Jmol script that loads the backbone (N, CA, C; Angstrom):
load data "model"
ATOM      1  N   MET A   1       1.022  -0.850  -0.064  1.00  0.00           N
ATOM      2  CA  MET A   1      -0.073  -0.155  -0.223  1.00  0.00           C
ATOM      3  C   MET A   1       1.089   1.236  -0.044  1.00  0.00           C
ATOM      4  N   VAL A   2       1.988   1.316   1.154  1.00  0.00           N
ATOM      5  CA  VAL A   2       2.949   2.378   0.980  1.00  0.00           C
ATOM      6  C   VAL A   2       3.714   3.041  -0.458  1.00  0.00           C
ATOM      7  N   SER A   3       4.288   1.540  -0.963  1.00  0.00           N
ATOM      8  CA  SER A   3       4.747   1.889  -2.074  1.00  0.00           C
ATOM      9  C   SER A   3       3.435   2.267  -3.358  1.00  0.00           C
ATOM     10  N   ALA A   4       2.136   2.082  -3.415  1.00  0.00           N
ATOM     11  CA  ALA A   4       1.461   2.215  -4.334  1.00  0.00           C
ATOM     12  C   ALA A   4       1.527   3.879  -3.853  1.00  0.00           C
ATOM     13  N   VAL A   5       1.293   4.954  -2.722  1.00  0.00           N
ATOM     14  CA  VAL A   5       1.366   6.076  -2.307  1.00  0.00           C
ATOM     15  C   VAL A   5       2.529   6.489  -3.068  1.00  0.00           C
ATOM     16  N   VAL A   6       3.539   6.083  -2.557  1.00  0.00           N
ATOM     17  CA  VAL A   6       5.185   6.808  -3.152  1.00  0.00           C
ATOM     18  C   VAL A   6       5.190   6.775  -4.494  1.00  0.00           C
ATOM     19  N   LYS A   7       4.700   5.798  -5.411  1.00  0.00           N
ATOM     20  CA  LYS A   7       4.563   5.518  -6.972  1.00  0.00           C
ATOM     21  C   LYS A   7       3.623   6.834  -7.599  1.00  0.00           C
ATOM     22  N   LEU A   8       2.266   6.729  -6.938  1.00  0.00           N
ATOM     23  CA  LEU A   8       1.862   7.904  -7.636  1.00  0.00           C
ATOM     24  C   LEU A   8       2.490   9.224  -7.279  1.00  0.00           C
ATOM     25  N   LEU A   9       2.450   9.504  -5.655  1.00  0.00           N
ATOM     26  CA  LEU A   9       3.321  11.010  -5.307  1.00  0.00           C
ATOM     27  C   LEU A   9       4.444  11.335  -5.888  1.00  0.00           C
ATOM     28  N   TYR A  10       5.069   9.910  -6.342  1.00  0.00           N
ATOM     29  CA  TYR A  10       6.331  10.285  -7.401  1.00  0.00           C
ATOM     30  C   TYR A  10       6.021  10.681  -8.940  1.00  0.00           C
ATOM     31  N   LYS A  11       4.988  10.466  -9.127  1.00  0.00           N
ATOM     32  CA  LYS A  11       4.355  10.978 -10.607  1.00  0.00           C
ATOM     33  C   LYS A  11       5.153  12.269 -11.287  1.00  0.00           C
ATOM     34  N   PRO A  12       4.184  12.987 -10.130  1.00  0.00           N
ATOM     35  CA  PRO A  12       4.513  14.644 -10.845  1.00  0.00           C
ATOM     36  C   PRO A  12       5.926  15.446 -10.763  1.00  0.00           C
ATOM     37  N   PHE A  13       6.577  14.474  -9.799  1.00  0.00           N
ATOM     38  CA  PHE A  13       7.915  15.137  -9.984  1.00  0.00           C
ATOM     39  C   PHE A  13       9.311  14.759 -10.747  1.00  0.00           C
ATOM     40  N   ALA A  14       8.597  13.157 -11.212  1.00  0.00           N
ATOM     41  CA  ALA A  14       9.169  12.510 -12.234  1.00  0.00           C
ATOM     42  C   ALA A  14       8.756  13.588 -13.139  1.00  0.00           C
ATOM     43  N   ILE A  15       7.803  13.938 -13.885  1.00  0.00           N
ATOM     44  CA  ILE A  15       7.188  14.482 -14.998  1.00  0.00           C
ATOM     45  C   ILE A  15       8.848  15.973 -14.964  1.00  0.00           C
ATOM     46  N   ILE A  16       8.373  16.703 -13.868  1.00  0.00           N
ATOM     47  CA  ILE A  16       8.527  17.909 -13.590  1.00  0.00           C
ATOM     48  C   ILE A  16      10.075  18.040 -13.921  1.00  0.00           C
ATOM     49  N   PHE A  17      11.202  16.547 -13.283  1.00  0.00           N
ATOM     50  CA  PHE A  17      12.178  16.314 -13.834  1.00  0.00           C
ATOM     51  C   PHE A  17      12.671  15.950 -15.183  1.00  0.00           C
ATOM     52  N   GLY A  18      12.004  15.993 -15.918  1.00  0.00           N
ATOM     53  CA  GLY A  18      12.006  15.146 -16.898  1.00  0.00           C
ATOM     54  C   GLY A  18      12.138  16.127 -18.188  1.00  0.00           C
ATOM     55  N   LEU A  19      11.262  17.355 -17.616  1.00  0.00           N
ATOM     56  CA  LEU A  19      11.358  18.462 -18.540  1.00  0.00           C
ATOM     57  C   LEU A  19      12.071  19.111 -17.859  1.00  0.00           C
ATOM     58  N   LEU A  20      13.074  19.542 -16.698  1.00  0.00           N
ATOM     59  CA  LEU A  20      13.798  19.704 -16.631  1.00  0.00           C
ATOM     60  C   LEU A  20      15.243  19.357 -17.441  1.00  0.00           C
ATOM     61  N   GLY A  21      15.369  18.293 -17.452  1.00  0.00           N
ATOM     62  CA  GLY A  21      15.962  17.095 -18.270  1.00  0.00           C
ATOM     63  C   GLY A  21      16.174  17.047 -19.454  1.00  0.00           C
ATOM     64  N   GLY A  22      15.186  17.830 -20.325  1.00  0.00           N
ATOM     65  CA  GLY A  22      15.221  18.225 -21.285  1.00  0.00           C
ATOM     66  C   GLY A  22      15.982  19.452 -21.924  1.00  0.00           C
ATOM     67  N   MET A  23      15.713  20.050 -20.880  1.00  0.00           N
ATOM     68  CA  MET A  23      16.088  21.540 -21.176  1.00  0.00           C
ATOM     69  C   MET A  23      17.557  21.251 -21.091  1.00  0.00           C
ATOM     70  N   ILE A  24      18.338  20.998 -19.808  1.00  0.00           N
ATOM     71  CA  ILE A  24      19.469  20.639 -19.343  1.00  0.00           C
ATOM     72  C   ILE A  24      20.751  20.054 -20.656  1.00  0.00           C
ATOM     73  N   ALA A  25      19.575  18.942 -21.315  1.00  0.00           N
ATOM     74  CA  ALA A  25      20.026  18.287 -22.099  1.00  0.00           C
ATOM     75  C   ALA A  25      20.552  19.161 -23.668  1.00  0.00           C
ATOM     76  N   SER A  26      19.154  19.917 -23.756  1.00  0.00           N
ATOM     77  CA  SER A  26      19.539  20.488 -25.307  1.00  0.00           C
ATOM     78  C   SER A  26      20.563  21.548 -24.609  1.00  0.00           C
ATOM     79  N   ALA A  27      20.839  22.424 -23.639  1.00  0.00           N
ATOM     80  CA  ALA A  27      21.583  23.467 -23.352  1.00  0.00           C
ATOM     81  C   ALA A  27      23.056  22.058 -23.712  1.00  0.00           C
ATOM     82  N   ILE A  28      23.184  21.252 -22.841  1.00  0.00           N
ATOM     83  CA  ILE A  28      24.393  20.830 -23.172  1.00  0.00           C
ATOM     84  C   ILE A  28      24.833  20.182 -24.637  1.00  0.00           C
ATOM     85  N   PHE A  29      23.424  19.844 -25.043  1.00  0.00           N
ATOM     86  CA  PHE A  29      24.051  20.037 -26.778  1.00  0.00           C
ATOM     87  C   PHE A  29      24.526  21.016 -27.242  1.00  0.00           C
ATOM     88  N   SER A  30      23.916  21.907 -27.271  1.00  0.00           N
ATOM     89  CA  SER A  30      24.280  23.043 -27.796  1.00  0.00           C
ATOM     90  C   SER A  30      25.526  23.643 -27.600  1.00  0.00           C
ATOM     91  N   LYS A  31      25.949  23.666 -26.389  1.00  0.00           N
ATOM     92  CA  LYS A  31      27.299  23.093 -26.228  1.00  0.00           C
ATOM     93  C   LYS A  31      28.638  22.492 -26.660  1.00  0.00           C
ATOM     94  N   VAL A  32      27.996  21.282 -26.756  1.00  0.00           N
ATOM     95  CA  VAL A  32      29.104  20.524 -27.098  1.00  0.00           C
ATOM     96  C   VAL A  32      29.040  20.278 -28.510  1.00  0.00           C
ATOM     97  N   TRP A  33      28.273  20.708 -29.241  1.00  0.00           N
ATOM     98  CA  TRP A  33      27.709  20.731 -30.938  1.00  0.00           C
ATOM     99  C   TRP A  33      28.783  22.176 -31.283  1.00  0.00           C
ATOM    100  N   LYS A  34      28.649  23.068 -30.700  1.00  0.00           N
ATOM    101  CA  LYS A  34      30.025  24.482 -31.060  1.00  0.00           C
ATOM    102  C   LYS A  34      31.094  24.187 -30.762  1.00  0.00           C
ATOM    103  N   ALA A  35      31.682  23.257 -29.994  1.00  0.00           N
ATOM    104  CA  ALA A  35      33.052  22.808 -29.624  1.00  0.00           C
ATOM    105  C   ALA A  35      33.306  21.775 -30.354  1.00  0.00           C
ATOM    106  N   VAL A  36      32.543  20.681 -31.229  1.00  0.00           N
ATOM    107  CA  VAL A  36      32.804  19.986 -31.968  1.00  0.00           C
ATOM    108  C   VAL A  36      32.469  20.080 -33.479  1.00  0.00           C
ATOM    109  N   ALA A  37      31.521  21.036 -33.839  1.00  0.00           N
ATOM    110  CA  ALA A  37      31.452  21.553 -35.558  1.00  0.00           C
ATOM    111  C   ALA A  37      32.147  22.798 -35.344  1.00  0.00           C
ATOM    112  N   HIS A  38      32.207  23.780 -34.420  1.00  0.00           N
ATOM    113  CA  HIS A  38      32.746  25.058 -34.557  1.00  0.00           C
ATOM    114  C   HIS A  38      31.506  25.483 -35.442  1.00  0.00           C
ATOM    115  N   GLU A  39      30.270  25.576 -35.076  1.00  0.00           N
ATOM    116  CA  GLU A  39      29.034  26.019 -35.529  1.00  0.00           C
ATOM    117  C   GLU A  39      28.164  26.215 -34.636  1.00  0.00           C
ATOM    118  N   ASP A  40      27.472  27.914 -34.388  1.00  0.00           N
ATOM    119  CA  ASP A  40      26.339  28.333 -33.425  1.00  0.00           C
ATOM    120  C   ASP A  40      25.269  27.294 -33.870  1.00  0.00           C
ATOM    121  N   ASP A  41      25.074  27.489 -35.151  1.00  0.00           N
ATOM    122  CA  ASP A  41      23.143  26.685 -35.646  1.00  0.00           C
ATOM    123  C   ASP A  41      23.655  25.243 -35.272  1.00  0.00           C
ATOM    124  N   THR A  42      23.059  24.680 -35.086  1.00  0.00           N
ATOM    125  CA  THR A  42      22.877  23.109 -34.616  1.00  0.00           C
ATOM    126  C   THR A  42      22.004  22.593 -35.595  1.00  0.00           C
ATOM    127  N   PRO A  43      22.315  21.671 -36.195  1.00  0.00           N
ATOM    128  CA  PRO A  43      21.968  20.884 -37.418  1.00  0.00           C
ATOM    129  C   PRO A  43      20.025  20.436 -37.404  1.00  0.00           C
ATOM    130  N   ASP A  44      19.166  20.811 -38.373  1.00  0.00           N
ATOM    131  CA  ASP A  44      17.804  19.714 -37.743  1.00  0.00           C
ATOM    132  C   ASP A  44      17.311  18.946 -38.358  1.00  0.00           C
ATOM    133  N   ALA A  45      16.155  18.523 -39.042  1.00  0.00           N
ATOM    134  CA  ALA A  45      15.932  17.718 -39.700  1.00  0.00           C
ATOM    135  C   ALA A  45      14.663  18.023 -40.659  1.00  0.00           C
ATOM    136  N   SER A  46      14.371  19.518 -40.098  1.00  0.00           N
ATOM    137  CA  SER A  46      13.378  20.319 -41.345  1.00  0.00           C
ATOM    138  C   SER A  46      14.008  21.705 -41.675  1.00  0.00           C
ATOM    139  N   ASP A  47      15.688  21.739 -42.024  1.00  0.00           N
ATOM    140  CA  ASP A  47      16.535  22.703 -42.492  1.00  0.00           C
ATOM    141  C   ASP A  47      17.099  22.177 -43.525  1.00  0.00           C
ATOM    142  N   GLU A  48      16.296  22.770 -44.565  1.00  0.00           N
ATOM    143  CA  GLU A  48      16.386  22.648 -46.317  1.00  0.00           C
ATOM    144  C   GLU A  48      17.269  22.643 -46.683  1.00  0.00           C
ATOM    145  N   GLU A  49      18.474  23.360 -46.358  1.00  0.00           N
ATOM    146  CA  GLU A  49      19.975  24.086 -46.374  1.00  0.00           C
ATOM    147  C   GLU A  49      20.887  22.602 -45.711  1.00  0.00           C
ATOM    148  N   ARG A  50      20.663  21.967 -44.958  1.00  0.00           N
ATOM    149  CA  ARG A  50      21.779  20.617 -44.302  1.00  0.00           C
ATOM    150  C   ARG A  50      21.055  19.789 -45.040  1.00  0.00           C
ATOM    151  N   ARG A  51      22.340  18.674 -45.334  1.00  0.00           N
ATOM    152  CA  ARG A  51      22.810  17.250 -45.943  1.00  0.00           C
ATOM    153  C   ARG A  51      21.857  16.045 -44.733  1.00  0.00           C
ATOM    154  N   TRP A  52      21.722  14.961 -45.299  1.00  0.00           N
ATOM    155  CA  TRP A  52      21.767  14.088 -44.186  1.00  0.00           C
ATOM    156  C   TRP A  52      22.998  14.091 -43.342  1.00  0.00           C
ATOM    157  N   GLN A  53      24.143  13.689 -43.582  1.00  0.00           N
ATOM    158  CA  GLN A  53      25.063  13.800 -43.594  1.00  0.00           C
ATOM    159  C   GLN A  53      25.550  14.857 -42.437  1.00  0.00           C
ATOM    160  N   GLU A  54      25.126  15.572 -42.220  1.00  0.00           N
ATOM    161  CA  GLU A  54      24.717  16.728 -41.125  1.00  0.00           C
ATOM    162  C   GLU A  54      23.756  16.802 -40.553  1.00  0.00           C
ATOM    163  N   ILE A  55      22.471  16.492 -40.785  1.00  0.00           N
ATOM    164  CA  ILE A  55      21.637  16.162 -39.412  1.00  0.00           C
ATOM    165  C   ILE A  55      22.237  14.626 -39.085  1.00  0.00           C
ATOM    166  N   LEU A  56      22.189  13.624 -39.580  1.00  0.00           N
ATOM    167  CA  LEU A  56      22.419  12.499 -38.684  1.00  0.00           C
ATOM    168  C   LEU A  56      22.806  12.473 -37.832  1.00  0.00           C
ATOM    169  N   PRO A  57      24.646  12.781 -37.599  1.00  0.00           N
ATOM    170  CA  PRO A  57      25.509  12.508 -36.685  1.00  0.00           C
ATOM    171  C   PRO A  57      24.929  13.621 -35.473  1.00  0.00           C
ATOM    172  N   ALA A  58      23.982  14.830 -35.695  1.00  0.00           N
ATOM    173  CA  ALA A  58      23.889  15.874 -35.142  1.00  0.00           C
ATOM    174  C   ALA A  58      22.222  14.947 -34.384  1.00  0.00           C
ATOM    175  N   VAL A  59      21.871  14.712 -34.367  1.00  0.00           N
ATOM    176  CA  VAL A  59      20.276  13.890 -33.958  1.00  0.00           C
ATOM    177  C   VAL A  59      20.870  12.678 -32.855  1.00  0.00           C
ATOM    178  N   ALA A  60      21.876  12.044 -33.643  1.00  0.00           N
ATOM    179  CA  ALA A  60      22.267  11.138 -33.100  1.00  0.00           C
ATOM    180  C   ALA A  60      23.359  11.300 -31.720  1.00  0.00           C
ATOM    181  N   LEU A  61      23.992  12.429 -31.885  1.00  0.00           N
ATOM    182  CA  LEU A  61      24.813  12.933 -30.720  1.00  0.00           C
ATOM    183  C   LEU A  61      23.603  13.519 -29.436  1.00  0.00           C
ATOM    184  N   LYS A  62      22.632  14.446 -30.005  1.00  0.00           N
ATOM    185  CA  LYS A  62      21.588  15.208 -29.003  1.00  0.00           C
ATOM    186  C   LYS A  62      20.753  13.682 -28.560  1.00  0.00           C
ATOM    187  N   GLY A  63      20.338  13.060 -29.217  1.00  0.00           N
ATOM    188  CA  GLY A  63      19.914  11.656 -28.551  1.00  0.00           C
ATOM    189  C   GLY A  63      20.473  11.031 -27.191  1.00  0.00           C
ATOM    190  N   ALA A  64      21.706  10.670 -27.788  1.00  0.00           N
ATOM    191  CA  ALA A  64      22.320   9.870 -26.697  1.00  0.00           C
ATOM    192  C   ALA A  64      22.941  10.954 -25.343  1.00  0.00           C
ATOM    193  N   ILE A  65      22.712  12.360 -25.721  1.00  0.00           N
ATOM    194  CA  ILE A  65      22.816  13.108 -24.479  1.00  0.00           C
ATOM    195  C   ILE A  65      21.497  13.028 -23.617  1.00  0.00           C
ATOM    196  N   ALA A  66      20.848  13.450 -24.453  1.00  0.00           N
ATOM    197  CA  ALA A  66      19.338  13.185 -24.078  1.00  0.00           C
ATOM    198  C   ALA A  66      18.925  12.180 -22.975  1.00  0.00           C
ATOM    199  N   GLY A  67      19.601  11.059 -23.690  1.00  0.00           N
ATOM    200  CA  GLY A  67      19.228   9.707 -23.290  1.00  0.00           C
ATOM    201  C   GLY A  67      19.867   9.807 -21.822  1.00  0.00           C
ATOM    202  N   VAL A  68      21.554   9.968 -22.028  1.00  0.00           N
ATOM    203  CA  VAL A  68      22.234   9.633 -20.746  1.00  0.00           C
ATOM    204  C   VAL A  68      21.726  10.843 -19.777  1.00  0.00           C
ATOM    205  N   VAL A  69      21.240  12.174 -19.888  1.00  0.00           N
ATOM    206  CA  VAL A  69      20.871  12.935 -18.962  1.00  0.00           C
ATOM    207  C   VAL A  69      19.278  12.303 -18.231  1.00  0.00           C
ATOM    208  N   LYS A  70      18.445  12.210 -18.762  1.00  0.00           N
ATOM    209  CA  LYS A  70      17.765  11.302 -18.549  1.00  0.00           C
ATOM    210  C   LYS A  70      17.764  10.156 -17.302  1.00  0.00           C
ATOM    211  N   ALA A  71      18.200   9.393 -17.820  1.00  0.00           N
ATOM    212  CA  ALA A  71      18.696   8.179 -16.982  1.00  0.00           C
ATOM    213  C   ALA A  71      19.346   9.145 -15.760  1.00  0.00           C
ATOM    214  N   LEU A  72      19.938  10.177 -15.645  1.00  0.00           N
ATOM    215  CA  LEU A  72      20.754  10.604 -14.254  1.00  0.00           C
ATOM    216  C   LEU A  72      19.904  10.990 -13.713  1.00  0.00           C
ATOM    217  N   ILE A  73      18.952  11.938 -14.292  1.00  0.00           N
ATOM    218  CA  ILE A  73      18.218  12.471 -13.759  1.00  0.00           C
ATOM    219  C   ILE A  73      17.361  11.654 -12.512  1.00  0.00           C
ATOM    220  N   HIS A  74      16.201  10.630 -13.642  1.00  0.00           N
ATOM    221  CA  HIS A  74      15.818  10.111 -12.938  1.00  0.00           C
ATOM    222  C   HIS A  74      16.096   8.839 -12.047  1.00  0.00           C
ATOM    223  N   ARG A  75      17.207   8.306 -11.914  1.00  0.00           N
ATOM    224  CA  ARG A  75      17.588   7.655 -11.475  1.00  0.00           C
ATOM    225  C   ARG A  75      17.871   8.106  -9.824  1.00  0.00           C
ATOM    226  N   GLY A  76      18.513   9.303 -10.121  1.00  0.00           N
ATOM    227  CA  GLY A  76      18.622  10.002  -9.055  1.00  0.00           C
ATOM    228  C   GLY A  76      17.689  10.390  -8.316  1.00  0.00           C
ATOM    229  N   GLY A  77      16.721  10.365  -8.713  1.00  0.00           N
ATOM    230  CA  GLY A  77      15.562  10.654  -8.638  1.00  0.00           C
ATOM    231  C   GLY A  77      14.416   9.756  -7.293  1.00  0.00           C
ATOM    232  N   ALA A  78      14.296   8.340  -8.673  1.00  0.00           N
ATOM    233  CA  ALA A  78      14.078   7.234  -7.688  1.00  0.00           C
ATOM    234  C   ALA A  78      14.964   6.946  -6.422  1.00  0.00           C
ATOM    235  N   THR A  79      15.860   7.057  -6.743  1.00  0.00           N
ATOM    236  CA  THR A  79      17.311   6.985  -5.612  1.00  0.00           C
ATOM    237  C   THR A  79      16.989   7.741  -4.079  1.00  0.00           C
ATOM    238  N   SER A  80      16.813   9.118  -4.309  1.00  0.00           N
ATOM    239  CA  SER A  80      16.457   9.618  -3.545  1.00  0.00           C
ATOM    240  C   SER A  80      15.373   9.273  -2.682  1.00  0.00           C
ATOM    241  N   VAL A  81      13.739   9.682  -3.395  1.00  0.00           N
ATOM    242  CA  VAL A  81      12.860   8.647  -3.172  1.00  0.00           C
ATOM    243  C   VAL A  81      13.150   7.402  -1.912  1.00  0.00           C
ATOM    244  N   ARG A  82      13.599   6.436  -2.340  1.00  0.00           N
ATOM    245  CA  ARG A  82      14.255   5.279  -1.725  1.00  0.00           C
ATOM    246  C   ARG A  82      15.050   5.750  -0.723  1.00  0.00           C
ATOM    247  N   GLY A  83      15.725   6.560  -0.486  1.00  0.00           N
ATOM    248  CA  GLY A  83      16.178   7.436   0.915  1.00  0.00           C
ATOM    249  C   GLY A  83      15.540   7.802   1.357  1.00  0.00           C
ATOM    250  N   LEU A  84      14.537   8.170   1.158  1.00  0.00           N
ATOM    251  CA  LEU A  84      13.501   8.847   2.308  1.00  0.00           C
ATOM    252  C   LEU A  84      12.395   8.140   2.707  1.00  0.00           C
ATOM    253  N   THR A  85      12.022   7.565   1.271  1.00  0.00           N
ATOM    254  CA  THR A  85      10.802   6.103   2.041  1.00  0.00           C
ATOM    255  C   THR A  85      10.899   5.112   2.024  1.00  0.00           C
ATOM    256  N   GLY A  86      12.055   4.418   1.610  1.00  0.00           N
ATOM    257  CA  GLY A  86      12.645   3.064   1.848  1.00  0.00           C
ATOM    258  C   GLY A  86      11.401   2.260   0.661  1.00  0.00           C
ATOM    259  N   THR A  87      11.017   3.100  -0.478  1.00  0.00           N
ATOM    260  CA  THR A  87      10.401   2.492  -1.228  1.00  0.00           C
ATOM    261  C   THR A  87      10.823   3.235  -2.739  1.00  0.00           C
ATOM    262  N   TRP A  88      11.383   2.168  -3.492  1.00  0.00           N
ATOM    263  CA  TRP A  88      11.343   2.228  -4.677  1.00  0.00           C
ATOM    264  C   TRP A  88      10.470   2.537  -6.075  1.00  0.00           C
ATOM    265  N   PRO A  89      10.215   4.082  -6.034  1.00  0.00           N
ATOM    266  CA  PRO A  89       8.737   4.491  -6.817  1.00  0.00           C
ATOM    267  C   PRO A  89       8.777   4.402  -7.898  1.00  0.00           C
ATOM    268  N   ALA A  90       9.744   3.387  -9.181  1.00  0.00           N
ATOM    269  CA  ALA A  90       9.378   3.312  -9.981  1.00  0.00           C
ATOM    270  C   ALA A  90       8.658   2.182 -10.838  1.00  0.00           C
TER     271      ALA A  90
END
end "model"
wireframe off; spacefill off
backbone 0.3
color backbone group
């Protein structure tokens, strides 16, 4: 019973942390892209002037960064909840 309540209470925080994680991942990607490609503008799939050879590596890098940030945030949040409540929230 306690486990179900903890999971329910954790959901809104997980959503907020997910949104914040997306913003953090986007900022990290922009900085990494500037350092790697020496460009301020990051390629996007809808950029008509960009070729696939430019878009695909950028999208892959962005996805990898987003995945790592998401995992760090969700794992950290779940670990913190377990430390506070003794219950794993996911």
